[in-house]
Structure formats: C-alpha cells, structure tokens
PDB file of the backbone (N, CA, C, O) and the ligand in Angstrom, with CONECT records:
HET     ZN  A 101       1
ATOM      1  N   MET A   1     -55.178 -33.497 -30.785  1.00  0.00           N
ATOM      2  CA  MET A   1     -54.515 -32.598 -29.809  1.00  0.00           C
ATOM      3  C   MET A   1     -53.584 -33.355 -28.858  1.00  0.00           C
ATOM      4  O   MET A   1     -53.943 -34.403 -28.321  1.00  0.00           O
ATOM      5  N   LYS A   2     -52.450 -32.836 -28.671  1.00  0.00           N
ATOM      6  CA  LYS A   2     -51.433 -33.491 -27.833  1.00  0.00           C
ATOM      7  C   LYS A   2     -51.556 -32.951 -26.391  1.00  0.00           C
ATOM      8  O   LYS A   2     -51.788 -31.765 -26.156  1.00  0.00           O
ATOM      9  N   ALA A   3     -51.400 -33.824 -25.510  1.00  0.00           N
ATOM     10  CA  ALA A   3     -51.340 -33.398 -24.098  1.00  0.00           C
ATOM     11  C   ALA A   3     -50.036 -32.782 -23.829  1.00  0.00           C
ATOM     12  O   ALA A   3     -49.004 -33.200 -24.353  1.00  0.00           O
ATOM     13  N   MET A   4     -50.075 -31.750 -22.982  1.00  0.00           N
ATOM     14  CA  MET A   4     -48.837 -31.086 -22.636  1.00  0.00           C
ATOM     15  C   MET A   4     -47.930 -31.991 -21.803  1.00  0.00           C
ATOM     16  O   MET A   4     -48.361 -32.525 -20.781  1.00  0.00           O
ATOM     17  N   SER A   5     -46.769 -32.154 -22.200  1.00  0.00           N
ATOM     18  CA  SER A   5     -45.874 -33.032 -21.407  1.00  0.00           C
ATOM     19  C   SER A   5     -45.172 -32.182 -20.351  1.00  0.00           C
ATOM     20  O   SER A   5     -44.563 -31.145 -20.615  1.00  0.00           O
ATOM     21  N   THR A   6     -45.301 -32.682 -19.194  1.00  0.00           N
ATOM     22  CA  THR A   6     -44.578 -31.955 -18.116  1.00  0.00           C
ATOM     23  C   THR A   6     -43.289 -32.700 -17.809  1.00  0.00           C
ATOM     24  O   THR A   6     -43.241 -33.780 -17.220  1.00  0.00           O
ATOM     25  N   LYS A   7     -42.281 -32.032 -18.257  1.00  0.00           N
ATOM     26  CA  LYS A   7     -40.976 -32.605 -18.048  1.00  0.00           C
ATOM     27  C   LYS A   7     -40.376 -32.090 -16.762  1.00  0.00           C
ATOM     28  O   LYS A   7     -40.496 -30.906 -16.449  1.00  0.00           O
ATOM     29  N   THR A   8     -39.763 -32.922 -16.051  1.00  0.00           N
ATOM     30  CA  THR A   8     -39.124 -32.480 -14.801  1.00  0.00           C
ATOM     31  C   THR A   8     -37.882 -31.701 -15.145  1.00  0.00           C
ATOM     32  O   THR A   8     -37.019 -32.183 -15.879  1.00  0.00           O
ATOM     33  N   LEU A   9     -37.790 -30.530 -14.632  1.00  0.00           N
ATOM     34  CA  LEU A   9     -36.602 -29.732 -14.924  1.00  0.00           C
ATOM     35  C   LEU A   9     -35.404 -30.281 -14.148  1.00  0.00           C
ATOM     36  O   LEU A   9     -35.470 -30.566 -12.952  1.00  0.00           O
ATOM     37  N   GLU A  10     -34.341 -30.407 -14.875  1.00  0.00           N
ATOM     38  CA  GLU A  10     -33.132 -30.817 -14.186  1.00  0.00           C
ATOM     39  C   GLU A  10     -32.369 -29.593 -13.723  1.00  0.00           C
ATOM     40  O   GLU A  10     -32.574 -28.478 -14.201  1.00  0.00           O
ATOM     41  N   LYS A  11     -31.508 -29.834 -12.803  1.00  0.00           N
ATOM     42  CA  LYS A  11     -30.701 -28.750 -12.294  1.00  0.00           C
ATOM     43  C   LYS A  11     -29.904 -28.124 -13.431  1.00  0.00           C
ATOM     44  O   LYS A  11     -29.207 -28.811 -14.179  1.00  0.00           O
ATOM     45  N   PRO A  12     -30.023 -26.832 -13.540  1.00  0.00           N
ATOM     46  CA  PRO A  12     -29.153 -26.219 -14.565  1.00  0.00           C
ATOM     47  C   PRO A  12     -27.665 -26.427 -14.287  1.00  0.00           C
ATOM     48  O   PRO A  12     -27.193 -26.253 -13.163  1.00  0.00           O
ATOM     49  N   ASP A  13     -26.952 -26.797 -15.328  1.00  0.00           N
ATOM     50  CA  ASP A  13     -25.533 -27.125 -15.048  1.00  0.00           C
ATOM     51  C   ASP A  13     -24.685 -25.870 -15.355  1.00  0.00           C
ATOM     52  O   ASP A  13     -23.755 -25.917 -16.160  1.00  0.00           O
ATOM     53  N   VAL A  14     -25.024 -24.775 -14.708  1.00  0.00           N
ATOM     54  CA  VAL A  14     -24.182 -23.629 -14.899  1.00  0.00           C
ATOM     55  C   VAL A  14     -23.180 -23.462 -13.770  1.00  0.00           C
ATOM     56  O   VAL A  14     -23.490 -23.693 -12.601  1.00  0.00           O
ATOM     57  N   ASP A  15     -22.032 -23.075 -14.123  1.00  0.00           N
ATOM     58  CA  ASP A  15     -20.868 -22.928 -13.262  1.00  0.00           C
ATOM     59  C   ASP A  15     -20.905 -23.828 -12.031  1.00  0.00           C
ATOM     60  O   ASP A  15     -20.726 -23.341 -10.915  1.00  0.00           O
ATOM     61  N   ALA A  16     -21.128 -25.104 -12.204  1.00  0.00           N
ATOM     62  CA  ALA A  16     -21.110 -26.044 -11.106  1.00  0.00           C
ATOM     63  C   ALA A  16     -19.709 -26.010 -10.469  1.00  0.00           C
ATOM     64  O   ALA A  16     -19.538 -25.775  -9.273  1.00  0.00           O
ATOM     65  N   ASP A  17     -18.726 -26.258 -11.337  1.00  0.00           N
ATOM     66  CA  ASP A  17     -17.367 -26.212 -10.753  1.00  0.00           C
ATOM     67  C   ASP A  17     -16.462 -25.420 -11.676  1.00  0.00           C
ATOM     68  O   ASP A  17     -15.421 -25.890 -12.134  1.00  0.00           O
ATOM     69  N   ALA A  18     -16.914 -24.167 -11.935  1.00  0.00           N
ATOM     70  CA  ALA A  18     -16.102 -23.293 -12.737  1.00  0.00           C
ATOM     71  C   ALA A  18     -14.973 -22.741 -11.865  1.00  0.00           C
ATOM     72  O   ALA A  18     -13.923 -22.333 -12.362  1.00  0.00           O
ATOM     73  N   ASP A  19     -15.206 -22.739 -10.613  1.00  0.00           N
ATOM     74  CA  ASP A  19     -14.154 -22.282  -9.671  1.00  0.00           C
ATOM     75  C   ASP A  19     -13.137 -23.400  -9.464  1.00  0.00           C
ATOM     76  O   ASP A  19     -13.458 -24.496  -9.006  1.00  0.00           O
ATOM     77  N   THR A  20     -11.942 -23.083  -9.809  1.00  0.00           N
ATOM     78  CA  THR A  20     -10.901 -24.093  -9.646  1.00  0.00           C
ATOM     79  C   THR A  20     -10.090 -23.878  -8.399  1.00  0.00           C
ATOM     80  O   THR A  20      -8.972 -24.373  -8.255  1.00  0.00           O
ATOM     81  N   GLY A  21     -10.704 -23.104  -7.477  1.00  0.00           N
ATOM     82  CA  GLY A  21     -10.017 -22.826  -6.254  1.00  0.00           C
ATOM     83  C   GLY A  21      -9.162 -21.593  -6.315  1.00  0.00           C
ATOM     84  O   GLY A  21      -8.841 -21.005  -5.283  1.00  0.00           O
ATOM     85  N   ASP A  22      -8.791 -21.198  -7.496  1.00  0.00           N
ATOM     86  CA  ASP A  22      -7.974 -20.053  -7.679  1.00  0.00           C
ATOM     87  C   ASP A  22      -8.880 -18.824  -7.808  1.00  0.00           C
ATOM     88  O   ASP A  22      -9.362 -18.530  -8.901  1.00  0.00           O
ATOM     89  N   ASP A  23      -9.110 -18.123  -6.734  1.00  0.00           N
ATOM     90  CA  ASP A  23     -10.101 -17.012  -6.852  1.00  0.00           C
ATOM     91  C   ASP A  23      -9.486 -15.844  -7.614  1.00  0.00           C
ATOM     92  O   ASP A  23      -8.441 -15.296  -7.264  1.00  0.00           O
ATOM     93  N   ASP A  24     -10.164 -15.522  -8.619  1.00  0.00           N
ATOM     94  CA  ASP A  24      -9.639 -14.544  -9.601  1.00  0.00           C
ATOM     95  C   ASP A  24     -10.188 -13.139  -9.321  1.00  0.00           C
ATOM     96  O   ASP A  24     -10.276 -12.300 -10.217  1.00  0.00           O
ATOM     97  N   ASP A  25     -10.539 -12.917  -8.101  1.00  0.00           N
ATOM     98  CA  ASP A  25     -11.252 -11.684  -7.786  1.00  0.00           C
ATOM     99  C   ASP A  25     -10.338 -10.512  -7.620  1.00  0.00           C
ATOM    100  O   ASP A  25     -10.722  -9.367  -7.855  1.00  0.00           O
ATOM    101  N   SER A  26      -9.104 -10.805  -7.206  1.00  0.00           N
ATOM    102  CA  SER A  26      -8.166  -9.694  -6.965  1.00  0.00           C
ATOM    103  C   SER A  26      -7.265  -9.537  -8.191  1.00  0.00           C
ATOM    104  O   SER A  26      -7.020 -10.485  -8.938  1.00  0.00           O
ATOM    105  N   PRO A  27      -6.778  -8.296  -8.371  1.00  0.00           N
ATOM    106  CA  PRO A  27      -5.934  -8.053  -9.510  1.00  0.00           C
ATOM    107  C   PRO A  27      -4.644  -8.879  -9.498  1.00  0.00           C
ATOM    108  O   PRO A  27      -4.126  -9.224  -8.436  1.00  0.00           O
ATOM    109  N   LYS A  28      -4.150  -9.181 -10.657  1.00  0.00           N
ATOM    110  CA  LYS A  28      -2.947  -9.986 -10.718  1.00  0.00           C
ATOM    111  C   LYS A  28      -1.680  -9.193 -10.405  1.00  0.00           C
ATOM    112  O   LYS A  28      -0.676  -9.705  -9.911  1.00  0.00           O
ATOM    113  N   PHE A  29      -1.804  -7.890 -10.733  1.00  0.00           N
ATOM    114  CA  PHE A  29      -0.622  -7.070 -10.503  1.00  0.00           C
ATOM    115  C   PHE A  29      -0.871  -6.141  -9.316  1.00  0.00           C
ATOM    116  O   PHE A  29      -2.000  -5.812  -8.951  1.00  0.00           O
ATOM    117  N   PHE A  30       0.254  -5.748  -8.746  1.00  0.00           N
ATOM    118  CA  PHE A  30       0.209  -4.769  -7.675  1.00  0.00           C
ATOM    119  C   PHE A  30       0.383  -3.417  -8.307  1.00  0.00           C
ATOM    120  O   PHE A  30       1.430  -3.132  -8.890  1.00  0.00           O
ATOM    121  N   HIS A  31      -0.622  -2.582  -8.202  1.00  0.00           N
ATOM    122  CA  HIS A  31      -0.544  -1.281  -8.822  1.00  0.00           C
ATOM    123  C   HIS A  31      -0.135  -0.208  -7.851  1.00  0.00           C
ATOM    124  O   HIS A  31      -0.484  -0.259  -6.671  1.00  0.00           O
ATOM    125  N   TYR A  32       0.609   0.771  -8.344  1.00  0.00           N
ATOM    126  CA  TYR A  32       0.936   1.911  -7.470  1.00  0.00           C
ATOM    127  C   TYR A  32      -0.201   2.869  -7.427  1.00  0.00           C
ATOM    128  O   TYR A  32      -0.720   3.295  -8.458  1.00  0.00           O
ATOM    129  N   VAL A  33      -0.584   3.204  -6.242  1.00  0.00           N
ATOM    130  CA  VAL A  33      -1.653   4.242  -6.078  1.00  0.00           C
ATOM    131  C   VAL A  33      -1.166   5.246  -5.058  1.00  0.00           C
ATOM    132  O   VAL A  33      -0.585   4.895  -4.031  1.00  0.00           O
ATOM    133  N   ARG A  34      -1.422   6.520  -5.374  1.00  0.00           N
ATOM    134  CA  ARG A  34      -1.080   7.542  -4.413  1.00  0.00           C
ATOM    135  C   ARG A  34      -1.757   7.326  -3.085  1.00  0.00           C
ATOM    136  O   ARG A  34      -2.931   6.967  -2.998  1.00  0.00           O
ATOM    137  N   LYS A  35      -0.955   7.565  -2.033  1.00  0.00           N
ATOM    138  CA  LYS A  35      -1.523   7.322  -0.667  1.00  0.00           C
ATOM    139  C   LYS A  35      -2.729   8.133  -0.351  1.00  0.00           C
ATOM    140  O   LYS A  35      -3.649   7.628   0.293  1.00  0.00           O
ATOM    141  N   ASN A  36      -2.773   9.337  -0.762  1.00  0.00           N
ATOM    142  CA  ASN A  36      -3.952  10.168  -0.467  1.00  0.00           C
ATOM    143  C   ASN A  36      -5.169   9.626  -1.147  1.00  0.00           C
ATOM    144  O   ASN A  36      -6.278   9.715  -0.622  1.00  0.00           O
ATOM    145  N   LYS A  37      -4.964   9.045  -2.353  1.00  0.00           N
ATOM    146  CA  LYS A  37      -6.116   8.465  -3.051  1.00  0.00           C
ATOM    147  C   LYS A  37      -6.680   7.257  -2.325  1.00  0.00           C
ATOM    148  O   LYS A  37      -7.895   7.078  -2.245  1.00  0.00           O
ATOM    149  N   ILE A  38      -5.765   6.409  -1.782  1.00  0.00           N
ATOM    150  CA  ILE A  38      -6.188   5.270  -1.037  1.00  0.00           C
ATOM    151  C   ILE A  38      -7.055   5.649   0.194  1.00  0.00           C
ATOM    152  O   ILE A  38      -8.097   5.055   0.473  1.00  0.00           O
ATOM    153  N   ALA A  39      -6.563   6.649   0.885  1.00  0.00           N
ATOM    154  CA  ALA A  39      -7.295   7.105   2.062  1.00  0.00           C
ATOM    155  C   ALA A  39      -8.653   7.630   1.712  1.00  0.00           C
ATOM    156  O   ALA A  39      -9.635   7.331   2.391  1.00  0.00           O
ATOM    157  N   GLU A  40      -8.721   8.410   0.660  1.00  0.00           N
ATOM    158  CA  GLU A  40      -9.996   9.015   0.202  1.00  0.00           C
ATOM    159  C   GLU A  40     -10.923   7.882  -0.241  1.00  0.00           C
ATOM    160  O   GLU A  40     -12.107   7.900   0.095  1.00  0.00           O
ATOM    161  N   SER A  41     -10.431   6.930  -0.963  1.00  0.00           N
ATOM    162  CA  SER A  41     -11.245   5.859  -1.483  1.00  0.00           C
ATOM    163  C   SER A  41     -11.762   4.934  -0.377  1.00  0.00           C
ATOM    164  O   SER A  41     -12.870   4.401  -0.433  1.00  0.00           O
ATOM    165  N   ALA A  42     -10.887   4.774   0.640  1.00  0.00           N
ATOM    166  CA  ALA A  42     -11.286   3.916   1.751  1.00  0.00           C
ATOM    167  C   ALA A  42     -12.483   4.533   2.509  1.00  0.00           C
ATOM    168  O   ALA A  42     -13.374   3.836   2.994  1.00  0.00           O
ATOM    169  N   VAL A  43     -12.450   5.865   2.581  1.00  0.00           N
ATOM    170  CA  VAL A  43     -13.538   6.556   3.246  1.00  0.00           C
ATOM    171  C   VAL A  43     -14.834   6.546   2.344  1.00  0.00           C
ATOM    172  O   VAL A  43     -15.937   6.251   2.806  1.00  0.00           O
ATOM    173  N   MET A  44     -14.635   6.869   1.107  1.00  0.00           N
ATOM    174  CA  MET A  44     -15.750   7.010   0.215  1.00  0.00           C
ATOM    175  C   MET A  44     -16.217   5.655  -0.365  1.00  0.00           C
ATOM    176  O   MET A  44     -17.312   5.550  -0.918  1.00  0.00           O
ATOM    177  N   GLY A  45     -15.386   4.656  -0.231  1.00  0.00           N
ATOM    178  CA  GLY A  45     -15.705   3.367  -0.734  1.00  0.00           C
ATOM    179  C   GLY A  45     -15.735   3.281  -2.291  1.00  0.00           C
ATOM    180  O   GLY A  45     -16.380   2.411  -2.877  1.00  0.00           O
ATOM    181  N   ASN A  46     -15.032   4.191  -2.894  1.00  0.00           N
ATOM    182  CA  ASN A  46     -15.042   4.151  -4.371  1.00  0.00           C
ATOM    183  C   ASN A  46     -13.760   3.566  -4.914  1.00  0.00           C
ATOM    184  O   ASN A  46     -12.967   2.971  -4.185  1.00  0.00           O
ATOM    185  N   TYR A  47     -13.582   3.737  -6.146  1.00  0.00           N
ATOM    186  CA  TYR A  47     -12.433   3.123  -6.826  1.00  0.00           C
ATOM    187  C   TYR A  47     -11.179   4.016  -6.695  1.00  0.00           C
ATOM    188  O   TYR A  47     -11.264   5.238  -6.580  1.00  0.00           O
ATOM    189  N   VAL A  48     -10.067   3.373  -6.718  1.00  0.00           N
ATOM    190  CA  VAL A  48      -8.796   4.064  -6.768  1.00  0.00           C
ATOM    191  C   VAL A  48      -8.277   4.032  -8.235  1.00  0.00           C
ATOM    192  O   VAL A  48      -8.550   3.113  -9.007  1.00  0.00           O
ATOM    193  N   VAL A  49      -7.546   5.054  -8.545  1.00  0.00           N
ATOM    194  CA  VAL A  49      -6.920   5.054  -9.877  1.00  0.00           C
ATOM    195  C   VAL A  49      -5.422   4.849  -9.710  1.00  0.00           C
ATOM    196  O   VAL A  49      -4.755   5.655  -9.061  1.00  0.00           O
ATOM    197  N   ALA A  50      -4.910   3.824 -10.265  1.00  0.00           N
ATOM    198  CA  ALA A  50      -3.468   3.537 -10.177  1.00  0.00           C
ATOM    199  C   ALA A  50      -2.728   4.493 -11.120  1.00  0.00           C
ATOM    200  O   ALA A  50      -3.343   5.165 -11.947  1.00  0.00           O
ATOM    201  N   LEU A  51      -1.403   4.542 -10.982  1.00  0.00           N
ATOM    202  CA  LEU A  51      -0.550   5.394 -11.821  1.00  0.00           C
ATOM    203  C   LEU A  51      -0.775   5.081 -13.304  1.00  0.00           C
ATOM    204  O   LEU A  51      -0.740   5.986 -14.139  1.00  0.00           O
ATOM    205  N   CYS A  52      -1.002   3.828 -13.629  1.00  0.00           N
ATOM    206  CA  CYS A  52      -1.135   3.419 -14.989  1.00  0.00           C
ATOM    207  C   CYS A  52      -2.559   3.698 -15.559  1.00  0.00           C
ATOM    208  O   CYS A  52      -2.816   3.502 -16.747  1.00  0.00           O
ATOM    209  N   GLY A  53      -3.467   4.160 -14.670  1.00  0.00           N
ATOM    210  CA  GLY A  53      -4.786   4.469 -15.126  1.00  0.00           C
ATOM    211  C   GLY A  53      -5.763   3.368 -14.818  1.00  0.00           C
ATOM    212  O   GLY A  53      -6.961   3.524 -15.056  1.00  0.00           O
ATOM    213  N   GLU A  54      -5.285   2.252 -14.291  1.00  0.00           N
ATOM    214  CA  GLU A  54      -6.163   1.153 -13.888  1.00  0.00           C
ATOM    215  C   GLU A  54      -7.010   1.552 -12.693  1.00  0.00           C
ATOM    216  O   GLU A  54      -6.498   2.117 -11.726  1.00  0.00           O
ATOM    217  N   THR A  55      -8.271   1.267 -12.753  1.00  0.00           N
ATOM    218  CA  THR A  55      -9.162   1.514 -11.603  1.00  0.00           C
ATOM    219  C   THR A  55      -9.648   0.207 -11.005  1.00  0.00           C
ATOM    220  O   THR A  55      -9.944  -0.761 -11.705  1.00  0.00           O
ATOM    221  N   PHE A  56      -9.718   0.221  -9.686  1.00  0.00           N
ATOM    222  CA  PHE A  56     -10.171  -0.997  -8.987  1.00  0.00           C
ATOM    223  C   PHE A  56     -10.651  -0.595  -7.608  1.00  0.00           C
ATOM    224  O   PHE A  56     -10.239   0.447  -7.098  1.00  0.00           O
ATOM    225  N   PRO A  57     -11.520  -1.398  -6.981  1.00  0.00           N
ATOM    226  CA  PRO A  57     -11.972  -1.048  -5.653  1.00  0.00           C
ATOM    227  C   PRO A  57     -10.811  -1.088  -4.678  1.00  0.00           C
ATOM    228  O   PRO A  57      -9.972  -1.987  -4.748  1.00  0.00           O
ATOM    229  N   VAL A  58     -10.753  -0.144  -3.787  1.00  0.00           N
ATOM    230  CA  VAL A  58      -9.651  -0.069  -2.880  1.00  0.00           C
ATOM    231  C   VAL A  58      -9.620  -1.291  -1.925  1.00  0.00           C
ATOM    232  O   VAL A  58      -8.571  -1.622  -1.373  1.00  0.00           O
ATOM    233  N   THR A  59     -10.729  -1.922  -1.750  1.00  0.00           N
ATOM    234  CA  THR A  59     -10.825  -3.117  -0.909  1.00  0.00           C
ATOM    235  C   THR A  59     -10.164  -4.305  -1.529  1.00  0.00           C
ATOM    236  O   THR A  59      -9.843  -5.285  -0.858  1.00  0.00           O
ATOM    237  N   LYS A  60      -9.955  -4.205  -2.885  1.00  0.00           N
ATOM    238  CA  LYS A  60      -9.365  -5.279  -3.564  1.00  0.00           C
ATOM    239  C   LYS A  60      -7.941  -4.923  -4.011  1.00  0.00           C
ATOM    240  O   LYS A  60      -7.748  -4.062  -4.869  1.00  0.00           O
ATOM    241  N   SER A  61      -6.996  -5.564  -3.445  1.00  0.00           N
ATOM    242  CA  SER A  61      -5.638  -5.347  -3.892  1.00  0.00           C
ATOM    243  C   SER A  61      -4.933  -6.691  -4.113  1.00  0.00           C
ATOM    244  O   SER A  61      -5.326  -7.717  -3.558  1.00  0.00           O
ATOM    245  N   ALA A  62      -3.930  -6.655  -4.901  1.00  0.00           N
ATOM    246  CA  ALA A  62      -3.248  -7.864  -5.234  1.00  0.00           C
ATOM    247  C   ALA A  62      -2.744  -8.552  -4.003  1.00  0.00           C
ATOM    248  O   ALA A  62      -2.500  -7.924  -2.972  1.00  0.00           O
ATOM    249  N   LYS A  63      -2.590  -9.844  -4.117  1.00  0.00           N
ATOM    250  CA  LYS A  63      -2.021 -10.607  -2.991  1.00  0.00           C
ATOM    251  C   LYS A  63      -0.567 -10.205  -2.762  1.00  0.00           C
ATOM    252  O   LYS A  63       0.126  -9.803  -3.697  1.00  0.00           O
ATOM    253  N   PRO A  64      -0.111 -10.312  -1.528  1.00  0.00           N
ATOM    254  CA  PRO A  64       1.302 -10.033  -1.243  1.00  0.00           C
ATOM    255  C   PRO A  64       2.164 -10.975  -2.138  1.00  0.00           C
ATOM    256  O   PRO A  64       1.894 -12.167  -2.285  1.00  0.00           O
ATOM    257  N   GLY A  65       3.194 -10.363  -2.708  1.00  0.00           N
ATOM    258  CA  GLY A  65       4.089 -11.100  -3.539  1.00  0.00           C
ATOM    259  C   GLY A  65       3.678 -11.090  -5.033  1.00  0.00           C
ATOM    260  O   GLY A  65       4.348 -11.667  -5.890  1.00  0.00           O
ATOM    261  N   SER A  66       2.587 -10.432  -5.289  1.00  0.00           N
ATOM    262  CA  SER A  66       2.200 -10.284  -6.725  1.00  0.00           C
ATOM    263  C   SER A  66       3.167  -9.401  -7.450  1.00  0.00           C
ATOM    264  O   SER A  66       3.747  -8.506  -6.836  1.00  0.00           O
ATOM    265  N   PRO A  67       3.375  -9.611  -8.758  1.00  0.00           N
ATOM    266  CA  PRO A  67       4.283  -8.809  -9.485  1.00  0.00           C
ATOM    267  C   PRO A  67       3.759  -7.374  -9.593  1.00  0.00           C
ATOM    268  O   PRO A  67       2.550  -7.151  -9.655  1.00  0.00           O
ATOM    269  N   VAL A  68       4.663  -6.422  -9.613  1.00  0.00           N
ATOM    270  CA  VAL A  68       4.234  -5.059  -9.745  1.00  0.00           C
ATOM    271  C   VAL A  68       3.860  -4.765 -11.203  1.00  0.00           C
ATOM    272  O   VAL A  68       4.538  -5.200 -12.134  1.00  0.00           O
ATOM    273  N   CYS A  69       2.809  -4.046 -11.369  1.00  0.00           N
ATOM    274  CA  CYS A  69       2.339  -3.659 -12.721  1.00  0.00           C
ATOM    275  C   CYS A  69       3.456  -2.930 -13.494  1.00  0.00           C
ATOM    276  O   CYS A  69       3.939  -1.898 -13.028  1.00  0.00           O
ATOM    277  N   PRO A  70       3.849  -3.414 -14.590  1.00  0.00           N
ATOM    278  CA  PRO A  70       4.963  -2.873 -15.369  1.00  0.00           C
ATOM    279  C   PRO A  70       4.730  -1.403 -15.733  1.00  0.00           C
ATOM    280  O   PRO A  70       5.664  -0.602 -15.708  1.00  0.00           O
ATOM    281  N   ASP A  71       3.502  -1.053 -16.066  1.00  0.00           N
ATOM    282  CA  ASP A  71       3.176   0.314 -16.446  1.00  0.00           C
ATOM    283  C   ASP A  71       3.324   1.259 -15.229  1.00  0.00           C
ATOM    284  O   ASP A  71       3.876   2.355 -15.330  1.00  0.00           O
ATOM    285  N   CYS A  72       2.808   0.787 -14.085  1.00  0.00           N
ATOM    286  CA  CYS A  72       2.937   1.583 -12.855  1.00  0.00           C
ATOM    287  C   CYS A  72       4.389   1.825 -12.546  1.00  0.00           C
ATOM    288  O   CYS A  72       4.797   2.938 -12.214  1.00  0.00           O
ATOM    289  N   LYS A  73       5.142   0.797 -12.657  1.00  0.00           N
ATOM    290  CA  LYS A  73       6.622   0.808 -12.302  1.00  0.00           C
ATOM    291  C   LYS A  73       7.332   1.829 -13.196  1.00  0.00           C
ATOM    292  O   LYS A  73       8.186   2.593 -12.745  1.00  0.00           O
ATOM    293  N   LYS A  74       6.957   1.817 -14.452  1.00  0.00           N
ATOM    294  CA  LYS A  74       7.599   2.697 -15.418  1.00  0.00           C
ATOM    295  C   LYS A  74       7.310   4.188 -15.051  1.00  0.00           C
ATOM    296  O   LYS A  74       8.188   5.051 -15.036  1.00  0.00           O
ATOM    297  N   ILE A  75       6.045   4.399 -14.767  1.00  0.00           N
ATOM    298  CA  ILE A  75       5.641   5.797 -14.393  1.00  0.00           C
ATOM    299  C   ILE A  75       6.235   6.201 -13.080  1.00  0.00           C
ATOM    300  O   ILE A  75       6.639   7.351 -12.910  1.00  0.00           O
ATOM    301  N   TYR A  76       6.300   5.268 -12.131  1.00  0.00           N
ATOM    302  CA  TYR A  76       6.838   5.588 -10.809  1.00  0.00           C
ATOM    303  C   TYR A  76       8.360   5.915 -10.953  1.00  0.00           C
ATOM    304  O   TYR A  76       8.865   6.870 -10.363  1.00  0.00           O
ATOM    305  N   ASP A  77       9.021   5.127 -11.716  1.00  0.00           N
ATOM    306  CA  ASP A  77      10.461   5.400 -11.934  1.00  0.00           C
ATOM    307  C   ASP A  77      10.729   6.773 -12.546  1.00  0.00           C
ATOM    308  O   ASP A  77      11.691   7.468 -12.220  1.00  0.00           O
ATOM    309  N   ARG A  78       9.823   7.116 -13.448  1.00  0.00           N
ATOM    310  CA  ARG A  78       9.952   8.417 -14.124  1.00  0.00           C
ATOM    311  C   ARG A  78       9.718   9.523 -13.123  1.00  0.00           C
ATOM    312  O   ARG A  78      10.350  10.577 -13.206  1.00  0.00           O
ATOM    313  N   MET A  79       8.844   9.311 -12.202  1.00  0.00           N
ATOM    314  CA  MET A  79       8.493  10.307 -11.212  1.00  0.00           C
ATOM    315  C   MET A  79       9.625  10.595 -10.204  1.00  0.00           C
ATOM    316  O   MET A  79       9.820  11.699  -9.695  1.00  0.00           O
ATOM    317  N   LYS A  80      10.331   9.513  -9.979  1.00  0.00           N
ATOM    318  CA  LYS A  80      11.430   9.617  -8.969  1.00  0.00           C
ATOM    319  C   LYS A  80      12.584  10.554  -9.435  1.00  0.00           C
ATOM    320  O   LYS A  80      13.281  11.186  -8.641  1.00  0.00           O
ATOM    321  N   LYS A  81      12.723  10.592 -10.754  1.00  0.00           N
ATOM    322  CA  LYS A  81      13.806  11.364 -11.309  1.00  0.00           C
ATOM    323  C   LYS A  81      13.602  12.892 -11.218  1.00  0.00           C
ATOM    324  O   LYS A  81      14.460  13.656 -11.659  1.00  0.00           O
TER     325      LYS A  81
HETATM  326 ZN    ZN A 101      -0.746  -0.398 -12.866  1.00  0.00          ZN2+
END
C-alpha cells in the first residue's frame, strides 16, 4: 500500500497577465441608439438595442473617437431620407 502523497498545490496559472492593458470591455464601435431607448434603459438598467440590432448595456458605450458601426450608419442614412 502506498502512502498518499500530499503535494503542495501551486498557484493556478490562469489569466495571470491575460490583460494587456487594453480593456476590451466596451464595444469597439459606436452604435446609434434611439434617444428614448437610452433614457429608458438608463432608468431600467437594461440593455439598449442599436439600430443594427446590437444589444449592449447602456452603461457601456464605445470610447470617444471610436468608429461608427457601419451597419448603424447605413440604417441611419436610410432613415434620414
Ligand atoms: Zn451598430
């Protein structure tokens, strides 16, 4: 009979430095969302639906200077006409 070996557990090496400083939490594109939807979502704390159909939490929006979502832009341009 073998004695149970008690191995010291080492620190699990999971996502130690997976973060490269570039926080990927916010969307890459700036989506067009109807203003009344934003207000509603801000109150309810739920998701907003962009013109292109993309949904995301209203608290998370693309950084200033982010490119506009091409799908949203297309739909928005069509609406203007
Ligand atoms: Zn979009």
